[in-house]
N, C-alpha and C positions, 0 to 999 in steps of 0.2 A: 517593058521595064528595063530589059537589058540595054535597049537603045538609049533609054534615059540615063542609066548609070554610065554607059559609054560616053554619052554627050557631056555629062558633068565632068567625067575624068579628063576628056579632051579639053574642056574649058579651063579646068584647074591647071592642067599642064601648060596651056597657052598663057594663062596669067602668070604662072611661075616663070616661064621663059621670058615673058615681057619685062618682068621686074627683077629678074635675076641679075646679080652683079658678080663680076669676077672675084674670086676669093682674094683676100689681102696677100700681097707678096711677102713671103717669109724669107729671112736671110740671117746669117750669122756673121758678125763682124768682130774682129779682135785686133788688138795691138799690144805692145808690151815694151819692156826695157830690161836690160841686164846691166848691172853695175858691179864693179869690183873696186874696192878702195884699199890702198896700202897706206897705213898710218904710221907716223913717227911723232909721238907726242913727248915733249921733254920739259921738265922743270915746271909743271903746272902748279906745284905747291911752292915754287920759288925757293926751294932748298929746305923747307921744314921737314920733308921726308924725301927719300929717293923716289923720283918719278921719271920713269923711262918706259913708256908703253909703245911698243912697236908690234903691229899686228895687221892682218888682212881680214876684210869682211866683204861679203857679197850679198846681192839682192837680185832675185829674178821675179819680175812682176808681170802678170797678164791681166788685160782688161777685155771682158767679153760683153757684147751687146747682142741679144736675141730679139730681132725686130719682127714685128707682125704688122705689116703695113706701115703707113707713115705716122700713125697716131698712138702706137703702143709698143713698148719694148721692155725687156727685162735686162738689167745690167748688173754685172758683178765684177769684183776685182780680187785676184788671187795673189798671194805672196808664197813662193815656194823656193826651195833650194837656197834659203836665206840663213845666214849666220856667220860666225867667226870661223876662219879656217883653223882646223885642228881641234875644234870643239864640236864633236859629233853627237847629235841626238840627245843632248842633256835634257832631262825633263824639266818643266818650268818650276822653279823654286824661288823664294825670295833671297836665299843666301847664295845661290849659284849665279853664274854669268847670265843665264836666261831670265833671272828674276828682274833684270834691268829692262826686259822687253814687255813691261806692263802685263806680266803673267801670261804671255802668249808663247805657245810652243814654236819658237822661231828657228830652231836648228834643223834645217832640211826637212821640215814637215809642212804640209800645206796649211795655209791660214787664209781665211776669207775676211778681207778687210771691209768690203762693201757688198751689199746685195739689196737691190731695190727695183721697183718698176717705175717707169715714166710713161705717162699717158697724156695726150693732148685732147682737149674738148673744144673744137673750133667754134662751136655755137656760143660759147661764153668767153672766148678769147683767153683761155686759161690752160696751163699745163701743170701737172702734179708729179712730185716725187713721193713715193711711199716706201719706207724701208730704212736701211742703213746706208748713209751716204755722207759725203763731206759737207761740213758747214763751215763757212769762212766769211770774213768781212774785210773789205779794204785791202791793205797790204799784209794781212794776216798778223797784225800787231796784237789784236785783242781776241780773235777767234779763228781757230783752224783745227778742226778735229772731226772724226767720224762719229756720228750720233744716229740713233734710231729715231725716226719721226716722220712728219708730213710737211711738205713744202709746196705752196701754190705760187706759180709765176703767172701773173695776170697782165696782159697787154692793155695799156690805156692810151696808146697813141702809136704813131709810126716808130718812134725811137724811145718810147717810155714804157716802163714796166714796174709793177708793184709786186714784191715778194713777201709772203706771209708764211711763217713756219712755226711748228711746235715740235720740240725734241724731248724725249725722255732721257734724262742724264743718268739718274740712279734710282733704283727701287729700294734704297735703304740697305740694311744688312741682308744677308743671304736668305731672302724671303720675298714672296709676292704680297705679303700682308701690307696694309697701310696703317697698322696700329703703331702707337708711339712706344710700345714695349712688347717685345716678343722674346723668345729664348735667346740667350747670348750666343754670339759667334765665338770663334777661336781667340779673338782679341778682346772679348768682353763687351762688344758693342751690341745694343739691343733695339735701337730705334729703327723701325721699318718704314718710316714715312719716305715720301719721294722727293726727288730734286728734278725740276722741270725748267725748260728754256723756251721762251717765246721770242720770235725774231720778226723784224719787218725791215724792208728796204725799198727805196725808190731809185731806179736807174734811168738815166736819160743821156741823150747825146745832142749837142748843139755845136755847130761849126766844127772845130778841131778838138773839142773837149768831150770826154766821157766822164760822167759824174755819178757817184753813188752816195746817197744819204741813207744811213742805216741806224737801227736801234735794236736793242735786245733787253729782255728782262729775265733774270734768273732767280729762282726761288728754291732753296733747300729747306725742307721742313723736318729733316731727320737729325736734329742736333740735340735732342733731349739727353742723349748719352755723352754729350760734350765732344762729339766727333762730327765734323762736317765733311761732306764729300770732297770739297776743295778746302783744305789741301790734304786731308787725311786719307782720302780714297785713291790718291795717286801712288804709283809705285816708283817714285823717285823723290829725292829730297830737294826742296826749294832752298833758296838762301835763308840764312838764319833770320829770326825775328819776322816771320811771314804771318800775316793774319789769316784766320779761317774766314771763308766767304759763305755767308748764309743767304745773302740777298745782294743782287747787283743789277744796276741799270747802266747801259752803255749807249751813248749817242755819239755819232761820228759822221764825217764826210771824207770821201776819198775820190781822187780822180787823176786823169792824165790830160795834158794839153800839149799839142804840137804847134809850134810857130816857126815856120821856115826851118832853120837848122837846129832850133832849140826844142827839146822835149822836157816837159815838167811832169813829175810824178809826186803827188802830195797827199797828205792825210792829217786830220786833226780829230781827236776824240776825247770825250770826257766821261769819267766813270764815277758813280756814287753808289754806295751800298751799305751793308750791315755785317758786322761780326757780332752775332748775338750770343756768343759763348764767352762768358766772363772769366777768362783765364787769370788765375792768381799767381801762376808760375810760367816761366818760359818753356819748361820742359814738356816733351811729348814723345810718343813712340816714333822710332825711326820708320820711315816709309818703305825702306828697301830691305827690311829684315823682319822676321816674325816675332822677334823679341829684341830687347835693347831699347835704350832711351837716347833721345837727342836733347841735351840740356838746354839748347837755345832755339828750339823749334818755333815757338809761337811769339807773335807780337802782342804786347799789352796795349790796349786802346780803350777808348770810351764807348765803343760799339759802333762808331761811324767809320765808314771807309770812303776815301776820295782819291782820285788820280786822274792823270791826263797823259796823252802822247801827242807830239807834233813832229811831222816828218816831211822833208822836202828833198827831192833828188832832181838835179838838173844835168842834162847831157847836151853838149854842143858838138855837132858834127863839123869839125874844122875843115876836114878834107874827106875824100872818099875813104882814106886809109886811117884817119886819126879822129878820135872822139875824146874830148876832155869833159870831166864831170865834177860836180860839187854835190856833196850830201851833207845835210844838216838835220839833226834830230835831237829831241828833248823829251824825256819822260820824267814824271814826278817821282819823288822819293819820300821817305818818312823822316821827319825832322827829329823824332824822339820815339824810339822803340819801347819806351816804358810807360807812355801815357798819350793822351790826345787822340787825334784821328789816326787810323791806320791807312797805309798806302796800298792801292791796287792799280795795276796797269793792264790787266787782261782777265778774260775768263779762263780759257785754256787754249794752248797753241802747241803745234808740233815742231816749231823752231825753224820754219822755212823762210822766215824773214832774214835777209842777208845784210850785214853791215861790214864785218871784218872776219878774218879767218879765225882769230883767237878770242877776242873779247866777246863777240856776240854770236859767232857762227856755231850755234848750239843745236844743230839738228839732233834730235834726241831719240833714244830707244823707248821712251815712255809712250809714244803714240804710234809710230809707223814701223817700229822694229828696225830702225837704222842706227848705226853706231854713233856714239858720242863723238863730237868733233872739237868744239871750242871749250872755253872755261865754264860754260853753263852745264857741264856734265855733273851728275849727282855727287861724284867723289870729290869735286872741287867746289861746286856750289857758288859760282859767280852769278851775276845777273843775266837775264835773257831778254831779247828784244831791247826796248829802250828803258827798262826799269831803272830808275834813279841814275840815268845816264844822259849827259849832254855831249854830243859828238859833232865834230866838224871834219869833213874828209874832202881831200882833193884826189882825183884819180884820172887815169888816162888809159885808153884802149887803142892799140896799134894793130892793124892788119898787115902783117909782114908779107904774106902771100895770100891767095884766095883760100888756102887750107890752114894757115897758121896765124893765130891771133894771140896777142900779149896784153895783159892787164896789170896795172900797178896802182897802189894807193898809199897815201899817208893819212892817218887819222889821229886827231887830238881828242882825248877823252877826259871828261870832268864829271864828277858826281853832282847831280842837281841839288841834293841835300847832303849834308855832311855824313860820312860813314864813320861809325864809332869803333874804337878798339874794343875787344871783349876777352873775357876769360869764361870758363864754364859756369861761373856764378852770375854772369850777365854782362851787359854792355858797360864800358867805362866812359861815362859821359864827360870826363875831363880830357879825353883824348879823341880828337876827330880830325878828319882831313877830307878834301874834295878832289885832290889830284889823283886821277885814275891812271894817267900816263899817256903814252902814245904808241902807235902801232904802224908797222910797215908791212905790206902784203904784196904778193906776186902771184899771178895766175897765168898760165899759158895753155891754149887749146890747139891741138893739131888734129885735123880731120884725115884719118887714114882712108876712109871712104865717106860718102855723104852721110851715112847713118852710123858710123863707127868713129868715135873720138877718143883720143888720149889726152889727158889733162894732168898737169903738174901744178901744185899749189904750195906756197910757203908763207909763213907768217912769223913775225918777231914782235913781241910786246915788251916795251920798257915800262915796268910797273911803277905807278906812283904810290904814295903812302896809303891812299884810300883803297887801292886794290889789295895791298898787303893787309890792311885792317879787315877788309871784306872777307878774304879767303882764310887768313891765318889768325886774325885778331891782334896781330902785332906787326911792327915794321922791322922785326929782327932779321927776317930772311929776305934776300935781295936778288936771287937768281932770276934772270929774265926768261919767261916761258917762250918756247919756239916750237914750230910744227912744220913738218914736211908731209906732203900727201900726193900720191899718184892715183889716177882714176882711169878706168877703161869703161866706156859707155856705148852700148849698142841699142839703138832704138829701132823698133820694127813695127 
């Protein structure tokens, strides 16, 4: 009997050794970036009020990947040591400075922006993200945000892939209920229904072209209390006369093509949706304060939303040291904020699409905890991305030395649809303009080391009447906004 048991044990051990595999290799990888910005923002309200904001802000970001073999990893991203210099550890409030950070404790306190697992299943040619990670499309004109959800990336050919995703945008009021009415929160909202996003994309490569065809469908069911997550759930103010979005479909195409010395970057998208909240007044609660009203917050429309964006960027490498470029962009606008269809140009973005230093460069504290930069900041409330903007830019980049690079641009700006003057009682439909003005920008980068760069940026905007109407409601004030900015960036 003992021999039998011993023989079986030897056999099982032999089988185990025969089929044993080396355990997956485990490793920790990380990288990060440190940025410090020195800002000098001047006359952003064109003289209506004194505007001179000079300050410093910093960000320290770490990316970690915990790899377990080749097919599974856990990924996270931390922001720490982040905030305005001289503003230490202020608790998050709507009224204080940190309220602008989307209610995130950003002043030198650790914040986790992303946390998810990635795993690959070779047998079905698919990889998956599960958790909180970045969702974006094309040039980040219509979508660029961190959301919780699931994304599948399925290979369908050597250079082709299909992406399918589901993201949970909002659980309604402060509740995990799905009822249309629960106890009211501090602002009187009671609908606990969800807002969800479904996405799909096809990416392919042929010749010198990389192409992405994308689509998304967003549905917010939590508007029985006359509040929609977009725009009421944001912690920053959008431009006046902005519709609430309860349903949105986006279809788009974006890509890059290289031909000899020419590089083309392009995108076109179309948006259609619903604003199912029948507002009888323009007024609504301010997004950046726990109390107070914005007399001109909402757009009045027939319940239908429509919009589009078109973008083209062309760069020509004239010599090894000189590149000249052309940028053209057009985004739809609302021809009448009192009736008809409402305009929509995006779902939600963090402002990383760059056009100019002042008019569009609106990297915002609402998503990533980064300081306001251009006129899209909530205290000014100009457009962001290509909303109601038609732009034509010429630019050039010169490499003065291997370490030193200089960029300059001139941009002509025009409103796609007329911008109306306004008072707190509403828009003045007898006064409108489309001249947004023109802007000159300068940017220079100097590499102190290969991974340490000093940058100086400057912008000057000559505002047109439409810009004055958009920001102040009147053309009475005429000072030109201008900005100087220094940056130090360490990438590791």
